C-alpha positions in Angstrom: 63.7 30.3 31.9 65.8 32.4 34.2 66.3 32.0 37.9 68.4 33.7 40.6 69.4 31.5 43.6 70.6 32.7 47.0 71.4 31.4 50.4 68.9 33.7 52.1 65.6 35.4 51.5 66.1 38.0 54.2 66.2 41.4 52.4 67.7 43.0 55.5 71.1 41.3 55.1 73.6 43.7 53.6 74.6 43.1 50.0 78.2 42.6 51.0 77.2 39.5 52.9 75.2 37.9 50.1 76.1 35.7 47.1 74.0 34.7 44.1 73.9 32.3 41.2 71.9 32.9 38.1 70.8 30.0 35.9 69.4 30.8 32.5 67.9 28.2 30.0 67.5 29.5 26.5 67.5 28.5 22.9 69.8 29.8 20.2 70.4 29.4 16.5 74.0 28.4 15.8 74.8 28.3 12.1 71.2 27.5 11.3 71.1 24.7 13.8 69.0 25.1 16.9 71.0 24.9 20.1 69.8 24.8 23.7 72.0 26.6 26.2 72.3 26.8 30.0 74.2 29.8 31.3 75.4 30.0 34.9 76.8 33.1 36.5 78.0 33.9 40.0 77.6 37.2 41.8 79.2 38.4 45.0 80.3 41.7 46.6 83.4 43.3 45.3 85.3 45.5 47.8 87.2 47.0 44.9 84.1 48.0 42.9 81.9 48.7 46.0 79.0 46.7 44.5 77.8 43.2 43.5 79.7 41.9 40.5 78.8 39.0 38.2 81.7 36.6 37.4 82.4 33.0 36.5 79.9 33.0 33.6 79.8 29.6 31.9 77.6 28.5 29.0 76.9 24.9 28.1 75.2 24.1 24.8 73.1 21.0 24.1 71.6 19.5 20.9 68.3 18.9 22.6 66.0 20.8 25.0 65.8 17.8 27.2 69.6 17.7 27.6 69.6 21.4 28.5 66.8 20.9 31.0 68.6 18.0 32.6 71.8 20.0 33.0 69.8 22.9 34.4 68.1 20.6 37.0 71.5 19.0 37.9 73.1 22.4 38.4 70.2 23.6 40.5 70.5 20.5 42.7 74.2 21.0 43.1 73.8 24.7 44.1 71.1 23.7 46.6 73.6 21.3 48.2 75.9 24.4 48.6 73.1 26.2 50.4 71.6 28.2 47.5 68.0 27.1 48.2 66.1 30.4 47.8 64.8 31.2 44.3 63.3 34.3 42.8 60.9 32.0 40.8 57.6 30.8 42.2 57.6 27.1 42.1 
């Protein structure tokens, strides 16, 4: 599952005034043992690069899918409290 969250759904707002978070839930195979991961990345305008740049990438690994899903939901709630309430996923 992959989702991009933003503070607005207005496509007319210039990119330099927008900010995004991506949440990604995926499974992996670490040394033959299944691992469930949640990756979070932040994107914002970079004046130096003249474009949106992704940074602050963090990956958390969990032994169970349920653990990863709970962390994903908790991060989604925390980001919503910060104003990131618009999702590119249909709920």
